[in-house]
C-alpha positions as CSV (number, residue, x, y, z in Angstrom):
1,X,-30.3,22.0,-5.0
2,X,-30.1,20.2,-8.4
3,X,-27.2,22.5,-9.3
4,X,-25.3,21.4,-6.2
5,X,-25.8,17.8,-7.1
6,X,-24.5,18.4,-10.7
7,X,-21.3,19.9,-9.2
8,X,-20.6,16.8,-7.0
9,X,-18.3,14.2,-8.5
10,X,-20.4,11.2,-8.0
11,X,-19.9,9.4,-11.4
12,X,-17.1,6.9,-12.1
13,X,-14.5,8.1,-14.6
14,X,-15.0,6.9,-18.2
15,X,-12.2,5.3,-20.3
16,X,-11.9,8.5,-22.2
17,X,-11.3,10.6,-19.1
18,X,-8.7,8.0,-17.9
19,X,-6.9,8.2,-21.2
20,X,-6.9,12.0,-21.2
21,X,-5.4,12.0,-17.7
22,X,-2.8,9.4,-18.7
23,X,-1.8,11.4,-21.8
24,X,-1.2,14.4,-19.5
25,X,1.0,12.3,-17.2
26,X,-1.6,12.2,-14.4
27,X,-1.3,8.7,-13.0
28,X,-1.5,7.1,-9.5
29,X,2.1,7.2,-8.4
30,X,3.8,7.1,-5.0
31,X,7.3,8.6,-4.6
32,X,7.7,6.4,-1.5
33,X,7.6,3.2,-3.7
34,X,10.4,4.7,-5.8
35,X,12.5,5.6,-2.8
36,X,12.0,2.3,-1.1
37,X,12.9,0.4,-4.3
38,X,16.0,2.4,-4.8
39,X,17.2,2.1,-1.2
40,X,16.5,-1.6,-1.2
41,X,18.4,-2.0,-4.4
42,X,21.4,-0.2,-3.0
43,X,21.5,-2.3,0.1
44,X,20.9,-5.4,-2.0
45,X,23.9,-4.6,-4.2
46,X,26.1,-4.1,-1.1
47,X,24.9,-7.4,0.4
48,X,25.5,-9.5,-2.7
49,X,28.4,-7.7,-4.3
50,X,30.0,-6.1,-1.3
51,X,32.8,-8.6,-1.0
52,X,33.6,-8.3,-4.7
53,X,33.6,-4.5,-4.5
54,X,35.9,-4.7,-1.5
55,X,38.3,-7.0,-3.5
56,X,38.3,-4.6,-6.4
57,X,39.1,-1.6,-4.1
58,X,42.0,-3.6,-2.6
59,X,43.3,-4.4,-6.1
60,X,43.0,-0.7,-7.0
61,X,45.0,0.4,-4.0
62,X,47.7,-2.2,-4.6
63,X,48.0,-1.3,-8.3
64,X,48.2,2.5,-7.6
65,X,50.9,2.0,-5.0
66,X,52.9,-0.3,-7.2
67,X,52.5,2.0,-10.2
68,X,53.7,5.0,-8.2
69,X,56.8,3.3,-7.0
70,X,57.9,2.0,-10.4
71,X,57.8,5.1,-12.6
72,X,58.2,8.8,-12.4
73,X,55.0,10.8,-12.8
74,X,54.7,12.8,-16.0
75,X,51.9,13.7,-18.4
76,X,51.8,10.3,-20.0
77,X,52.0,8.3,-16.8
78,X,49.5,10.6,-15.1
79,X,47.0,10.0,-17.9
80,X,47.6,6.3,-17.7
81,X,47.1,6.4,-13.9
82,X,43.8,8.4,-14.2
83,X,42.4,6.0,-17.0
84,X,43.2,3.0,-14.9
85,X,41.7,4.5,-11.8
86,X,38.6,5.5,-13.7
87,X,38.2,1.9,-14.9
88,X,38.6,0.6,-11.4
89,X,36.0,3.1,-10.2
90,X,33.6,2.0,-13.0
91,X,34.0,-1.7,-12.1
92,X,33.5,-1.0,-8.3
93,X,30.4,1.1,-8.7
94,X,28.8,-0.7,-11.6
95,X,26.8,-3.2,-9.4
96,X,25.5,-0.4,-7.2
97,X,24.7,2.0,-10.1
98,X,23.0,-0.7,-12.3
99,X,21.0,-2.1,-9.4
100,X,19.8,1.4,-8.4
101,X,18.9,2.3,-12.0
102,X,17.0,-1.0,-12.5
103,X,15.1,-0.6,-9.2
104,X,14.1,3.0,-10.1
105,X,12.9,2.1,-13.6
106,X,11.1,-1.1,-12.4
107,X,9.3,0.8,-9.5
108,X,7.9,3.4,-12.0
109,X,6.9,0.8,-14.6
110,X,5.1,-1.3,-12.0
111,X,3.1,1.7,-10.8
112,X,2.3,3.4,-14.1
113,X,3.4,1.3,-17.0
114,X,5.2,2.9,-19.9
115,X,4.2,6.6,-20.5
116,X,5.7,9.0,-23.0
117,X,4.3,12.5,-22.9
118,X,5.7,16.0,-22.9
119,X,2.7,17.6,-21.4
120,X,4.2,18.1,-17.9
121,X,7.1,19.9,-19.5
122,X,4.9,22.6,-21.0
123,X,5.5,25.9,-19.1
124,X,2.3,27.3,-17.4
125,X,2.0,30.5,-15.5
126,X,-0.4,28.9,-13.0
127,X,2.6,27.1,-11.4
128,X,4.0,30.5,-10.4
129,X,0.8,31.5,-8.5
130,X,1.8,31.8,-4.8
131,X,-1.8,31.6,-3.6
132,X,-2.2,28.2,-5.4
133,X,1.1,27.1,-3.9
134,X,0.0,28.0,-0.4
135,X,-3.3,26.1,-1.0
136,X,-1.4,23.0,-2.1
137,X,0.7,23.2,1.1
138,X,-2.3,23.6,3.3
139,X,-4.4,21.0,1.5
140,X,-5.2,17.5,2.6
141,X,-2.4,16.2,0.4
142,X,0.1,18.6,1.9
143,X,-0.9,17.5,5.4
144,X,-0.6,13.9,4.4
145,X,2.9,14.5,3.0
146,X,3.9,16.3,6.2
147,X,2.7,13.4,8.4
148,X,4.3,10.9,6.1
149,X,7.7,12.7,6.4
150,X,7.5,12.8,10.2
151,X,6.6,9.1,10.3
152,X,9.6,8.3,8.1
153,X,11.9,10.2,10.3
154,X,10.5,8.6,13.4
155,X,10.7,5.1,12.0
156,X,14.3,5.5,10.9
157,X,15.3,7.0,14.2
158,X,13.7,4.3,16.2
159,X,15.3,1.5,14.1
160,X,18.8,3.1,14.3
161,X,18.4,3.6,18.1
162,X,17.2,0.0,18.7
163,X,20.0,-1.6,16.6
164,X,22.8,0.6,18.1
165,X,21.5,0.0,21.6
166,X,21.7,-3.8,20.9
167,X,25.2,-3.5,19.5
168,X,26.7,-1.0,22.0
169,X,27.8,-3.8,24.4
170,X,29.9,-5.3,21.6
171,X,31.7,-2.1,20.6
172,X,34.4,-2.1,23.4
173,X,35.6,-5.5,22.2
174,X,36.4,-4.0,18.8
175,X,39.7,-2.7,20.1
176,X,41.0,-6.2,20.2
177,X,40.2,-6.8,16.5
178,X,42.2,-6.0,13.4
179,X,41.1,-3.3,10.9
180,X,39.6,-5.9,8.5
181,X,37.5,-7.5,11.2
182,X,36.3,-4.0,12.4
183,X,35.3,-3.2,8.8
184,X,33.4,-6.4,8.5
185,X,31.5,-5.7,11.7
186,X,30.6,-2.2,10.6
187,X,29.4,-3.5,7.2
188,X,27.3,-6.1,8.9
189,X,25.7,-3.6,11.3
190,X,25.0,-1.2,8.4
191,X,23.4,-3.9,6.3
192,X,21.3,-5.0,9.3
193,X,20.2,-1.4,9.8
194,X,19.5,-1.0,6.1
195,X,17.4,-4.2,6.0
196,X,15.0,-3.0,8.7
197,X,14.9,0.5,7.3
198,X,14.0,-0.8,3.9
199,X,11.4,-3.1,5.4
200,X,9.7,-0.3,7.3
201,X,9.9,2.1,4.3
202,X,8.4,-0.6,2.0
203,X,5.4,-1.0,4.4
204,X,5.0,2.8,4.4
205,X,5.3,2.8,0.6
206,X,2.4,0.4,0.3
207,X,0.2,2.6,2.5
208,X,1.2,5.7,0.5
209,X,0.5,4.0,-2.8
210,X,-3.0,3.0,-1.6
211,X,-3.6,6.6,-0.6
212,X,-2.3,7.9,-3.9
213,X,-4.5,5.5,-5.7
214,X,-7.6,6.4,-3.7
215,X,-6.9,10.2,-4.2
216,X,-6.3,9.7,-7.9
217,X,-9.6,7.8,-8.4
218,X,-11.4,10.5,-6.4
219,X,-9.8,13.3,-8.5
220,X,-10.9,11.5,-11.8
221,X,-14.5,11.1,-10.8
222,X,-17.0,13.2,-12.8
223,X,-20.0,15.2,-12.2
224,X,-23.3,14.1,-13.8
225,X,-23.1,17.1,-16.1
226,X,-19.5,16.2,-17.2
227,X,-20.7,12.7,-17.9
228,X,-23.6,14.0,-20.0
229,X,-21.3,16.3,-22.0
230,X,-18.8,13.6,-22.7
231,X,-21.5,11.2,-23.8
232,X,-22.8,13.9,-26.1
233,X,-19.4,14.4,-27.6
234,X,-18.6,10.7,-28.1
235,X,-21.9,9.3,-29.0
236,X,-23.7,12.4,-30.4
237,X,-26.6,14.5,-29.1
238,X,-29.4,12.1,-27.8
239,X,-32.1,14.3,-29.5
240,X,-30.4,13.9,-32.8
241,X,-29.9,10.2,-32.3
242,X,-33.6,9.8,-31.4
243,X,-34.6,11.8,-34.5
244,X,-32.4,9.5,-36.7
245,X,-33.9,6.4,-35.1
246,X,-37.4,7.7,-35.7
247,X,-36.6,8.4,-39.3
248,X,-35.2,4.9,-39.7
249,X,-38.2,3.4,-38.2
250,X,-40.5,5.4,-40.4
251,X,-38.6,4.2,-43.5
252,X,-38.9,0.6,-42.3
253,X,-42.6,1.0,-41.8
254,X,-43.0,2.3,-45.3
255,X,-41.1,-0.6,-46.7
256,X,-43.2,-3.0,-44.7
257,X,-46.5,-1.4,-45.9
258,X,-45.2,-1.5,-49.5
259,X,-44.6,-5.2,-49.2
260,X,-48.0,-6.0,-47.7
261,X,-49.8,-6.6,-51.0
262,X,-47.5,-9.6,-51.6
263,X,-48.2,-11.2,-48.3
264,X,-50.2,-14.4,-48.2
265,X,-51.4,-14.3,-44.6
266,X,-51.3,-12.1,-41.4
267,X,-50.9,-14.0,-38.1
268,X,-52.4,-12.0,-35.2
269,X,-52.4,-12.2,-31.4
270,X,-55.3,-11.1,-32.0
271,X,-55.1,-7.3,-31.4
272,X,-51.6,-6.6,-29.9
273,X,-49.4,-8.3,-32.5
274,X,-49.5,-8.8,-36.2
275,X,-47.0,-10.7,-38.5
276,X,-47.3,-10.8,-42.3
277,X,-46.0,-13.9,-44.1
278,X,-45.2,-14.4,-47.7
279,X,-44.3,-17.7,-49.5
280,X,-43.4,-18.0,-53.1
281,X,-42.1,-21.6,-53.8
282,X,-40.4,-20.5,-57.0
283,X,-38.3,-17.8,-55.3
284,X,-38.1,-18.8,-51.6
285,X,-36.8,-21.8,-49.8
286,X,-39.1,-21.1,-46.8
287,X,-41.9,-18.6,-45.9
288,X,-40.6,-15.1,-45.1
289,X,-41.8,-12.4,-42.7
290,X,-42.4,-9.3,-44.7
291,X,-43.9,-7.2,-42.0
292,X,-44.5,-7.3,-38.2
293,X,-45.5,-4.9,-35.5
294,X,-47.2,-4.3,-32.2
295,X,-49.8,-1.9,-31.1
296,X,-50.3,0.9,-33.6
297,X,-48.1,-0.8,-36.2
298,X,-50.1,-4.0,-35.8
299,X,-53.3,-2.0,-36.5
300,X,-51.8,-0.6,-39.7
301,X,-50.8,-4.1,-40.8
302,X,-54.3,-5.4,-40.2
303,X,-55.9,-2.5,-42.0
304,X,-53.6,-3.1,-45.0
305,X,-54.5,-6.8,-44.9
306,X,-58.2,-6.0,-45.1
307,X,-57.6,-3.5,-47.8
308,X,-55.7,-6.1,-50.0
309,X,-58.0,-9.0,-49.0
310,X,-55.2,-10.9,-47.1
311,X,-56.6,-13.4,-44.7
312,X,-56.1,-12.7,-40.9
313,X,-55.4,-15.9,-38.8
314,X,-55.4,-15.7,-35.0
315,X,-52.7,-17.8,-33.4
316,X,-51.3,-16.3,-30.3
317,X,-48.3,-18.6,-29.6
318,X,-47.1,-18.4,-33.3
319,X,-47.6,-14.7,-33.5
320,X,-45.6,-14.1,-30.4
321,X,-42.8,-16.4,-31.4
322,X,-42.5,-14.9,-34.9
323,X,-42.5,-11.4,-33.6
324,X,-39.7,-12.1,-31.1
325,X,-37.4,-14.3,-33.1
326,X,-37.8,-13.5,-36.8
327,X,-36.6,-10.2,-38.3
328,X,-38.3,-8.5,-41.2
329,X,-37.1,-10.0,-44.5
330,X,-35.9,-13.2,-42.8
331,X,-37.1,-16.8,-43.3
332,X,-38.9,-18.5,-40.5
333,X,-36.9,-21.1,-38.5
334,X,-37.2,-24.8,-39.1
335,X,-39.0,-25.5,-35.9
336,X,-41.9,-23.3,-37.1
337,X,-42.3,-24.8,-40.5
338,X,-45.2,-27.1,-39.5
339,X,-47.2,-24.4,-37.8
340,X,-46.8,-22.0,-40.7
341,X,-47.4,-24.7,-43.3
342,X,-50.7,-25.5,-41.6
343,X,-51.8,-21.8,-41.7
344,X,-50.7,-21.5,-45.4
345,X,-52.6,-24.7,-46.3
346,X,-55.7,-23.3,-44.6
347,X,-55.3,-20.0,-46.5
348,X,-54.8,-21.8,-49.8
349,X,-58.0,-23.7,-49.2
350,X,-59.8,-20.5,-48.5
351,X,-58.6,-19.0,-51.8
352,X,-59.2,-22.2,-53.7
353,X,-55.5,-22.5,-54.6
354,X,-53.2,-25.5,-54.6
355,X,-50.7,-25.8,-51.8
356,X,-48.0,-26.7,-54.3
């Protein structure tokens, strides 16, 4: 049973795992967002620049007819004609091409940000495994892609049917219009259809992106064992860290005990805490904590105090405050000067010394 729990991906992905996935090109990305953006950009280009594109096409036709009537075609004139036609085509298609390119780049950057990696281009034999391919087709992702494609076809078909049904009564009247008016009517109907198609595909793209995001986060989740292994790799083995910490604490204890003979007083709580204080007016601006501890360490400090004839003074509030707020080797804070001074004065009187 514990082994089954370790295999379950129940832990949130760490920043390291997210970075590794991103470096490999694995990001939450929906192709529907890209398709909807490109299609919307194309119809937007036709809507805003359609009249200009139509005018350029008219100029191209007029120029080509005038050019053909004025000169005889030879190699030079043919090259000139082709260059001019290519320039016209470039001008006519530039709004459409630039808008589609901008929409495609923007849709990718919005979803994933800037990624530069060659990992997906590395050839791998696992991609040629037919069994793995069948599994992908029959997986939950494959089923979702199938349903999504069917929904797209259904939505587009319904939109086209509804719009054409609403316009079918106007079509017989087109025989009374000129070619230019007929072309305008067709363009308006196409743009109307494109608008509703883009709107429905954008809604579908939002749903698909939410699904891709959910599936991506689910795929990135880690088992408890994976989390432990990664923590061990990044932060080191917990046993080694605990060993290093114990060695550091032992060194600190030895330094404390070595400084105990210089202490002037030990403040106790009375049995749980012990804080040793030293004050040398010639070298210190304020009394300094040279040792402190709780439990077993407090017992060691009291034993050293008795061994070196250092007075023990019981003061529960002061001992607790010093233990919590003052580090070893640090001076006591200003708000504790009075309490410590009273204890030092009492100790000096006991020793028959002057308080300075």
